[in-house]
N, CA, C, O and the ligand as a Tripos MOL2 file, in Angstrom:
@<TRIPOS>MOLECULE
protein
  217   215    55     0     0
PROTEIN
NO_CHARGES

@<TRIPOS>ATOM
      1 N          20.3770  -12.2640   12.5810 N.3       1 MET1
      2 CA         20.2200  -12.1060   11.1440 C.3       1 MET1
      3 C          20.1710  -10.5800   10.8440 C.2       1 MET1
      4 O          19.5310   -9.8190   11.5710 O.2       1 MET1
      5 N          20.8290  -10.1740    9.8070 N.am      2 ARG2
      6 CA         20.8460   -8.7840    9.4420 C.3       2 ARG2
      7 C          19.6270   -8.4740    8.5820 C.2       2 ARG2
      8 O          19.0500   -7.3910    8.6860 O.2       2 ARG2
      9 N          19.2330   -9.4260    7.7290 N.am      3 TRP3
     10 CA         18.0820   -9.2190    6.8920 C.3       3 TRP3
     11 C          16.8300   -9.7250    7.6030 C.2       3 TRP3
     12 O          16.8760  -10.6810    8.3770 O.2       3 TRP3
     13 N          15.7440   -9.0780    7.3270 N.am      4 LYS4
     14 CA         14.4860   -9.3890    7.9670 C.3       4 LYS4
     15 C          13.4430   -9.8460    6.9050 C.2       4 LYS4
     16 O          13.4670   -9.3750    5.7680 O.2       4 LYS4
     17 N          12.5720  -10.7270    7.2780 N.am      5 LEU5
     18 CA         11.5610  -11.2100    6.4480 C.3       5 LEU5
     19 C          10.4800  -10.1410    6.2600 C.2       5 LEU5
     20 O           9.9920   -9.5520    7.2250 O.2       5 LEU5
     21 N          10.1330   -9.9140    5.0430 N.am      6 ARG6
     22 CA          9.0690   -8.9360    4.8010 C.3       6 ARG6
     23 C           7.8880   -9.4900    4.0670 C.2       6 ARG6
     24 O           7.9900  -10.5460    3.4420 O.2       6 ARG6
     25 N           6.8060   -8.8320    4.1220 N.am      7 ARG7
     26 CA          5.6210   -9.3860    3.4930 C.3       7 ARG7
     27 C           4.9820   -8.3710    2.5660 C.2       7 ARG7
     28 O           4.8910   -7.1820    2.8720 O.2       7 ARG7
     29 N           4.5210   -8.9020    1.3720 N.am      8 CYS8
     30 CA          3.9310   -8.0500    0.3670 C.3       8 CYS8
     31 C           2.4980   -7.5810    0.8240 C.2       8 CYS8
     32 O           1.6730   -8.3930    1.2430 O.2       8 CYS8
     33 N           2.2590   -6.3160    0.7290 N.am      9 VAL9
     34 CA          0.9700   -5.7400    1.0740 C.3       9 VAL9
     35 C          -0.1480   -6.0910    0.1170 C.2       9 VAL9
     36 O          -1.3350   -6.0500    0.4420 O.2       9 VAL9
     37 N           0.3100   -6.4510   -1.1290 N.am     10 GLU10
     38 CA         -0.6290   -6.7000   -2.2120 C.3      10 GLU10
     39 C          -1.2150   -8.1700   -2.1650 C.2      10 GLU10
     40 O          -2.4220   -8.4090   -2.1320 O.2      10 GLU10
     41 N          -0.2220   -9.1160   -2.1670 N.am     11 CYS11
     42 CA         -0.6350  -10.5220   -2.2850 C.3      11 CYS11
     43 C          -0.2460  -11.3050   -1.0290 C.2      11 CYS11
     44 O          -0.6100  -12.4780   -0.9370 O.2      11 CYS11
     45 N           0.4780  -10.7240   -0.0450 N.am     12 GLY12
     46 CA          0.7880  -11.4310    1.1680 C.3      12 GLY12
     47 C           1.9490  -12.3430    1.0470 C.2      12 GLY12
     48 O           2.1970  -13.1150    1.9740 O.2      12 GLY12
     49 N           2.6850  -12.3190   -0.0260 N.am     13 GLU13
     50 CA          3.8470  -13.1870   -0.1990 C.3      13 GLU13
     51 C           5.0270  -12.7180    0.6790 C.2      13 GLU13
     52 O           5.3040  -11.5230    0.7760 O.2      13 GLU13
     53 N           5.7090  -13.6810    1.3120 N.am     14 TYR14
     54 CA          6.9000  -13.3060    2.1350 C.3      14 TYR14
     55 C           8.1060  -13.2890    1.2760 C.2      14 TYR14
     56 O           8.2850  -14.1610    0.4260 O.2      14 TYR14
     57 N           8.9690  -12.2820    1.4850 N.am     15 THR15
     58 CA         10.2260  -12.1520    0.7530 C.3      15 THR15
     59 C          11.2420  -11.4150    1.5390 C.2      15 THR15
     60 O          10.9140  -10.7540    2.5250 O.2      15 THR15
     61 N          12.5250  -11.5130    1.1100 N.am     16 LEU16
     62 CA         13.5510  -10.8180    1.7390 C.3      16 LEU16
     63 C          13.9720   -9.6030    0.9230 C.2      16 LEU16
     64 O          14.8830   -8.8760    1.3210 O.2      16 LEU16
     65 N          13.3190   -9.3750   -0.2120 N.am     17 ARG17
     66 CA         13.6830   -8.2730   -1.1000 C.3      17 ARG17
     67 C          12.8380   -6.9850   -0.7930 C.2      17 ARG17
     68 O          11.8880   -6.9950   -0.0110 O.2      17 ARG17
     69 N          13.2560   -5.9090   -1.4570 N.am     18 ASP18
     70 CA         12.5580   -4.6560   -1.1930 C.3      18 ASP18
     71 C          11.2040   -4.5970   -1.9200 C.2      18 ASP18
     72 O          10.3310   -3.8020   -1.5720 O.2      18 ASP18
     73 N          11.0500   -5.4770   -2.9610 N.am     19 LYS19
     74 CA          9.7760   -5.5020   -3.6580 C.3      19 LYS19
     75 C           9.3730   -7.0110   -3.8050 C.2      19 LYS19
     76 O          10.2110   -7.9120   -3.8080 O.2      19 LYS19
     77 N           8.0370   -7.2120   -3.9260 N.am     20 CYS20
     78 CA          7.5000   -8.5430   -4.0460 C.3      20 CYS20
     79 C           7.9470   -9.1990   -5.3660 C.2      20 CYS20
     80 O           7.7340   -8.6450   -6.4440 O.2      20 CYS20
     81 N           8.5800  -10.4100   -5.2630 N.am     21 PRO21
     82 CA          9.0160  -11.1370   -6.4620 C.3      21 PRO21
     83 C           7.9040  -11.5840   -7.3380 C.2      21 PRO21
     84 O           8.1400  -11.8620   -8.5130 O.2      21 PRO21
     85 N           6.7210  -11.6700   -6.8500 N.am     22 LEU22
     86 CA          5.5660  -12.1630   -7.5740 C.3      22 LEU22
     87 C           4.8210  -11.0470   -8.3380 C.2      22 LEU22
     88 O           4.6360  -11.1300   -9.5520 O.2      22 LEU22
     89 N           4.4160  -10.0440   -7.6270 N.am     23 CYS23
     90 CA          3.5680   -9.0110   -8.2130 C.3      23 CYS23
     91 C           4.2740   -7.6410   -8.2840 C.2      23 CYS23
     92 O           3.7710   -6.6930   -8.8870 O.2      23 CYS23
     93 N           5.4680   -7.5730   -7.6400 N.am     24 GLY24
     94 CA          6.2100   -6.3310   -7.6480 C.3      24 GLY24
     95 C           5.5850   -5.2810   -6.7180 C.2      24 GLY24
     96 O           5.8710   -4.0920   -6.8560 O.2      24 GLY24
     97 N           4.7340   -5.7090   -5.7730 N.am     25 GLY25
     98 CA          4.0860   -4.7880   -4.8880 C.3      25 GLY25
     99 C           5.0300   -4.3630   -3.7220 C.2      25 GLY25
    100 O           6.1410   -4.8570   -3.5250 O.2      25 GLY25
    101 N           4.4630   -3.4070   -2.9910 N.am     26 GLU26
    102 CA          5.2220   -2.9690   -1.8300 C.3      26 GLU26
    103 C           5.3360   -3.9460   -0.7090 C.2      26 GLU26
    104 O           4.3740   -4.6670   -0.4440 O.2      26 GLU26
    105 N           6.4500   -4.0170   -0.0330 N.am     27 VAL27
    106 CA          6.6570   -4.9660    1.0690 C.3      27 VAL27
    107 C           6.8260   -4.2300    2.3360 C.2      27 VAL27
    108 O           7.3710   -3.1260    2.3430 O.2      27 VAL27
    109 N           6.3730   -4.8050    3.4310 N.am     28 ARG28
    110 CA          6.5790   -4.2050    4.7620 C.3      28 ARG28
    111 C           6.8980   -5.2650    5.7210 C.2      28 ARG28
    112 O           6.5710   -6.4340    5.5160 O.2      28 ARG28
    113 N           7.5450   -4.8710    6.7880 N.am     29 ALA29
    114 CA          7.8860   -5.7850    7.8610 C.3      29 ALA29
    115 C           6.6440   -6.2610    8.5650 C.2      29 ALA29
    116 O           5.8230   -5.4240    8.9390 O.2      29 ALA29
    117 N           6.4390   -7.6030    8.7820 N.am     30 PRO30
    118 CA          5.2150   -8.0750    9.4580 C.3      30 PRO30
    119 C           5.0260   -7.5240   10.8090 C.2      30 PRO30
    120 O           3.8890   -7.3660   11.2510 O.2      30 PRO30
    121 N           6.1170   -7.2090   11.5170 N.am     31 HIS31
    122 CA          6.0090   -6.6970   12.8860 C.3      31 HIS31
    123 C           6.5820   -5.3430   13.0080 C.2      31 HIS31
    124 O           7.7900   -5.2210   13.2150 O.2      31 HIS31
    125 N           5.8080   -4.3110   12.8960 N.am     32 PRO32
    126 CA          6.2830   -2.9000   13.0280 C.3      32 PRO32
    127 C           6.7430   -2.5980   14.4400 C.2      32 PRO32
    128 O           6.4880   -3.3830   15.3530 O.2      32 PRO32
    129 N           7.4030   -1.4990   14.6300 N.am     33 ALA33
    130 CA          7.9460   -1.0710   15.9190 C.3      33 ALA33
    131 C           6.8610   -0.9280   16.9670 C.2      33 ALA33
    132 O           7.0880   -1.1580   18.1540 O.2      33 ALA33
    133 N           5.6400   -0.5330   16.4970 N.am     34 LYS34
    134 CA          4.5650   -0.2710   17.4470 C.3      34 LYS34
    135 C           4.1200   -1.5790   18.0790 C.2      34 LYS34
    136 O           3.6040   -1.5830   19.1970 O.2      34 LYS34
    137 N           4.3130   -2.6860   17.3800 N.am     35 PHE35
    138 CA          3.8610   -3.9520   17.9030 C.3      35 PHE35
    139 C           4.7220   -4.3870   19.0340 C.2      35 PHE35
    140 O           4.2250   -4.9470   20.0110 O.2      35 PHE35
    141 N           6.0640   -4.1380   18.9300 N.am     36 SER36
    142 CA          6.9360   -4.5530   19.9720 C.3      36 SER36
    143 C           6.7340   -3.7150   21.2540 C.2      36 SER36
    144 O           6.9990   -4.1640   22.3690 O.2      36 SER36
    145 N           6.2620   -2.5050   21.0420 N.am     37 LEU37
    146 CA          5.9390   -1.6390   22.1940 C.3      37 LEU37
    147 C           4.7590   -2.2730   22.9350 C.2      37 LEU37
    148 O           4.8140   -2.4050   24.1570 O.2      37 LEU37
    149 N           3.7270   -2.6570   22.2500 N.am     38 ASP38
    150 CA          2.5720   -3.2440   22.8570 C.3      38 ASP38
    151 C           3.0290   -4.5670   23.5360 C.2      38 ASP38
    152 O           2.5890   -4.8870   24.6410 O.2      38 ASP38
    153 N           3.9070   -5.3130   22.8610 N.am     39 ASP39
    154 CA          4.3320   -6.5800   23.3440 C.3      39 ASP39
    155 C           5.1030   -6.4190   24.7360 C.2      39 ASP39
    156 O           5.0780   -7.2850   25.6100 O.2      39 ASP39
    157 N           5.7520   -5.2720   24.8310 N.am     40 LYS40
    158 CA          6.5030   -4.9690   26.0650 C.3      40 LYS40
    159 C           5.5170   -4.8520   27.2360 C.2      40 LYS40
    160 O           5.7410   -5.3940   28.3180 O.2      40 LYS40
    161 N           4.4480   -4.1460   26.9900 N.am     41 TYR41
    162 CA          3.4340   -3.9860   28.0720 C.3      41 TYR41
    163 C           2.7870   -5.2830   28.3650 C.2      41 TYR41
    164 O           2.4550   -5.5540   29.5190 O.2      41 TYR41
    165 N           2.5830   -6.1270   27.3480 N.am     42 LEU42
    166 CA          2.0050   -7.3930   27.5610 C.3      42 LEU42
    167 C           2.9020   -8.2670   28.4290 C.2      42 LEU42
    168 O           2.4110   -9.0140   29.2750 O.2      42 LEU42
    169 N           4.2260   -8.1770   28.2200 N.am     43 PHE43
    170 CA          5.1660   -8.9040   29.0230 C.3      43 PHE43
    171 C           5.0790   -8.5610   30.4660 C.2      43 PHE43
    172 O           5.1150   -9.4550   31.3110 O.2      43 PHE43
    173 N           4.9600   -7.2370   30.8070 N.am     44 TYR44
    174 CA          4.8530   -6.8130   32.2000 C.3      44 TYR44
    175 C           3.5660   -7.2880   32.7940 C.2      44 TYR44
    176 O           3.5080   -7.6750   33.9610 O.2      44 TYR44
    177 N           2.4950   -7.2580   31.9620 N.am     45 ARG45
    178 CA          1.2160   -7.7220   32.5130 C.3      45 ARG45
    179 C           1.2070   -9.1660   32.8410 C.2      45 ARG45
    180 O           0.6560   -9.5850   33.8590 O.2      45 ARG45
    181 N           1.8300   -9.9570   31.9630 N.am     46 VAL46
    182 CA          1.8700  -11.3910   32.2070 C.3      46 VAL46
    183 C           2.7390  -11.7080   33.4520 C.2      46 VAL46
    184 O           2.4520  -12.6310   34.2140 O.2      46 VAL46
    185 N           3.8070  -10.9090   33.6220 N.am     47 ARG47
    186 CA          4.6720  -11.1670   34.8150 C.3      47 ARG47
    187 C           3.9860  -10.7690   36.0260 C.2      47 ARG47
    188 O           4.1650  -11.4250   37.0520 O.2      47 ARG47
    189 N           3.1780   -9.7060   36.0160 N.am     48 ALA48
    190 CA          2.4340   -9.2320   37.1900 C.3      48 ALA48
    191 C           1.3640  -10.3180   37.5960 C.2      48 ALA48
    192 O           1.1320  -10.5640   38.7800 O.2      48 ALA48
    193 N           0.7460  -10.9320   36.5920 N.am     49 ILE49
    194 CA         -0.2490  -11.9480   36.8690 C.3      49 ILE49
    195 C           0.3670  -13.1510   37.4940 C.2      49 ILE49
    196 O          -0.1800  -13.7450   38.4230 O.2      49 ILE49
    197 N           1.5990  -13.5330   36.9400 N.am     50 ARG50
    198 CA          2.3020  -14.7110   37.5040 C.3      50 ARG50
    199 C           2.7080  -14.5280   38.9420 C.2      50 ARG50
    200 O           2.5750  -15.4230   39.7760 O.2      50 ARG50
    201 N           3.2300  -13.2810   39.2190 N.am     51 GLN51
    202 CA          3.6610  -12.9920   40.5670 C.3      51 GLN51
    203 C           2.5020  -12.9800   41.5590 C.2      51 GLN51
    204 O           2.6660  -13.3890   42.7090 O.2      51 GLN51
    205 N           1.3260  -12.5130   41.1190 N.am     52 SER52
    206 CA          0.1580  -12.5020   42.0330 C.3      52 SER52
    207 C          -0.3170  -13.9190   42.3530 C.2      52 SER52
    208 O          -0.8730  -14.1620   43.4240 O.2      52 SER52
    209 N          -0.0950  -14.8610   41.4170 N.am     53 ARG53
    210 CA         -0.5490  -16.1790   41.6840 C.3      53 ARG53
    211 C           0.4350  -17.0140   42.5100 C.2      53 ARG53
    212 O           0.0490  -18.0570   43.0380 O.2      53 ARG53
    213 N           1.6790  -16.5870   42.6310 N.am     54 HIS54
    214 CA          2.6580  -17.3640   43.3460 C.3      54 HIS54
    215 C           2.5070  -17.2250   44.8070 C.2      54 HIS54
    216 O           3.2670  -17.8260   45.5660 O.2      54 HIS54
    217 ZN          2.9850   -9.4750   -4.0410 Zn       55 ZN55
@<TRIPOS>BOND
     1     1     2 1
     2     2     3 1
     3     3     4 2
     4     3     5 am
     5     5     6 1
     6     6     7 1
     7     7     8 2
     8     7     9 am
     9     9    10 1
    10    10    11 1
    11    11    12 2
    12    11    13 am
    13    13    14 1
    14    14    15 1
    15    15    16 2
    16    15    17 am
    17    17    18 1
    18    18    19 1
    19    19    20 2
    20    19    21 am
    21    21    22 1
    22    22    23 1
    23    23    24 2
    24    23    25 am
    25    25    26 1
    26    26    27 1
    27    27    28 2
    28    27    29 am
    29    29    30 1
    30    30    31 1
    31    31    32 2
    32    31    33 am
    33    33    34 1
    34    34    35 1
    35    35    36 2
    36    35    37 am
    37    37    38 1
    38    38    39 1
    39    39    40 2
    40    39    41 am
    41    41    42 1
    42    42    43 1
    43    43    44 2
    44    43    45 am
    45    45    46 1
    46    46    47 1
    47    47    48 2
    48    47    49 am
    49    49    50 1
    50    50    51 1
    51    51    52 2
    52    51    53 am
    53    53    54 1
    54    54    55 1
    55    55    56 2
    56    55    57 am
    57    57    58 1
    58    58    59 1
    59    59    60 2
    60    59    61 am
    61    61    62 1
    62    62    63 1
    63    63    64 2
    64    63    65 am
    65    65    66 1
    66    66    67 1
    67    67    68 2
    68    67    69 am
    69    69    70 1
    70    70    71 1
    71    71    72 2
    72    71    73 am
    73    73    74 1
    74    74    75 1
    75    75    76 2
    76    75    77 am
    77    77    78 1
    78    78    79 1
    79    79    80 2
    80    79    81 am
    81    81    82 1
    82    82    83 1
    83    83    84 2
    84    83    85 am
    85    85    86 1
    86    86    87 1
    87    87    88 2
    88    87    89 am
    89    89    90 1
    90    90    91 1
    91    91    92 2
    92    91    93 am
    93    93    94 1
    94    94    95 1
    95    95    96 2
    96    95    97 am
    97    97    98 1
    98    98    99 1
    99    99   100 2
   100    99   101 am
   101   101   102 1
   102   102   103 1
   103   103   104 2
   104   103   105 am
   105   105   106 1
   106   106   107 1
   107   107   108 2
   108   107   109 am
   109   109   110 1
   110   110   111 1
   111   111   112 2
   112   111   113 am
   113   113   114 1
   114   114   115 1
   115   115   116 2
   116   115   117 am
   117   117   118 1
   118   118   119 1
   119   119   120 2
   120   119   121 am
   121   121   122 1
   122   122   123 1
   123   123   124 2
   124   123   125 am
   125   125   126 1
   126   126   127 1
   127   127   128 2
   128   127   129 am
   129   129   130 1
   130   130   131 1
   131   131   132 2
   132   131   133 am
   133   133   134 1
   134   134   135 1
   135   135   136 2
   136   135   137 am
   137   137   138 1
   138   138   139 1
   139   139   140 2
   140   139   141 am
   141   141   142 1
   142   142   143 1
   143   143   144 2
   144   143   145 am
   145   145   146 1
   146   146   147 1
   147   147   148 2
   148   147   149 am
   149   149   150 1
   150   150   151 1
   151   151   152 2
   152   151   153 am
   153   153   154 1
   154   154   155 1
   155   155   156 2
   156   155   157 am
   157   157   158 1
   158   158   159 1
   159   159   160 2
   160   159   161 am
   161   161   162 1
   162   162   163 1
   163   163   164 2
   164   163   165 am
   165   165   166 1
   166   166   167 1
   167   167   168 2
   168   167   169 am
   169   169   170 1
   170   170   171 1
   171   171   172 2
   172   171   173 am
   173   173   174 1
   174   174   175 1
   175   175   176 2
   176   175   177 am
   177   177   178 1
   178   178   179 1
   179   179   180 2
   180   179   181 am
   181   181   182 1
   182   182   183 1
   183   183   184 2
   184   183   185 am
   185   185   186 1
   186   186   187 1
   187   187   188 2
   188   187   189 am
   189   189   190 1
   190   190   191 1
   191   191   192 2
   192   191   193 am
   193   193   194 1
   194   194   195 1
   195   195   196 2
   196   195   197 am
   197   197   198 1
   198   198   199 1
   199   199   200 2
   200   199   201 am
   201   201   202 1
   202   202   203 1
   203   203   204 2
   204   203   205 am
   205   205   206 1
   206   206   207 1
   207   207   208 2
   208   207   209 am
   209   209   210 1
   210   210   211 1
   211   211   212 2
   212   211   213 am
   213   213   214 1
   214   214   215 1
   215   215   216 2
@<TRIPOS>SUBSTRUCTURE
     1 MET1         2 RESIDUE 1 A MET
     2 ARG2         6 RESIDUE 1 A ARG
     3 TRP3        10 RESIDUE 1 A TRP
     4 LYS4        14 RESIDUE 1 A LYS
     5 LEU5        18 RESIDUE 1 A LEU
     6 ARG6        22 RESIDUE 1 A ARG
     7 ARG7        26 RESIDUE 1 A ARG
     8 CYS8        30 RESIDUE 1 A CYS
     9 VAL9        34 RESIDUE 1 A VAL
    10 GLU10       38 RESIDUE 1 A GLU
    11 CYS11       42 RESIDUE 1 A CYS
    12 GLY12       46 RESIDUE 1 A GLY
    13 GLU13       50 RESIDUE 1 A GLU
    14 TYR14       54 RESIDUE 1 A TYR
    15 THR15       58 RESIDUE 1 A THR
    16 LEU16       62 RESIDUE 1 A LEU
    17 ARG17       66 RESIDUE 1 A ARG
    18 ASP18       70 RESIDUE 1 A ASP
    19 LYS19       74 RESIDUE 1 A LYS
    20 CYS20       78 RESIDUE 1 A CYS
    21 PRO21       82 RESIDUE 1 A PRO
    22 LEU22       86 RESIDUE 1 A LEU
    23 CYS23       90 RESIDUE 1 A CYS
    24 GLY24       94 RESIDUE 1 A GLY
    25 GLY25       98 RESIDUE 1 A GLY
    26 GLU26      102 RESIDUE 1 A GLU
    27 VAL27      106 RESIDUE 1 A VAL
    28 ARG28      110 RESIDUE 1 A ARG
    29 ALA29      114 RESIDUE 1 A ALA
    30 PRO30      118 RESIDUE 1 A PRO
    31 HIS31      122 RESIDUE 1 A HIS
    32 PRO32      126 RESIDUE 1 A PRO
    33 ALA33      130 RESIDUE 1 A ALA
    34 LYS34      134 RESIDUE 1 A LYS
    35 PHE35      138 RESIDUE 1 A PHE
    36 SER36      142 RESIDUE 1 A SER
    37 LEU37      146 RESIDUE 1 A LEU
    38 ASP38      150 RESIDUE 1 A ASP
    39 ASP39      154 RESIDUE 1 A ASP
    40 LYS40      158 RESIDUE 1 A LYS
    41 TYR41      162 RESIDUE 1 A TYR
    42 LEU42      166 RESIDUE 1 A LEU
    43 PHE43      170 RESIDUE 1 A PHE
    44 TYR44      174 RESIDUE 1 A TYR
    45 ARG45      178 RESIDUE 1 A ARG
    46 VAL46      182 RESIDUE 1 A VAL
    47 ARG47      186 RESIDUE 1 A ARG
    48 ALA48      190 RESIDUE 1 A ALA
    49 ILE49      194 RESIDUE 1 A ILE
    50 ARG50      198 RESIDUE 1 A ARG
    51 GLN51      202 RESIDUE 1 A GLN
    52 SER52      206 RESIDUE 1 A SER
    53 ARG53      210 RESIDUE 1 A ARG
    54 HIS54      214 RESIDUE 1 A HIS
    55 ZN55       217 GROUP 0 **** ****
């Protein structure tokens, strides 16, 4: 998908537009780039735990 789901910082409404259709507030992506970085470390941690148990 080229478009991403965004969420209004004011009312929490999900939208695909640049502004909230309900209140016209600012929208941001629910998952910022920083989150994927942390998720990457979490992936390695989980894999390490699984290998230690095998
Ligand atoms: Zn809103």
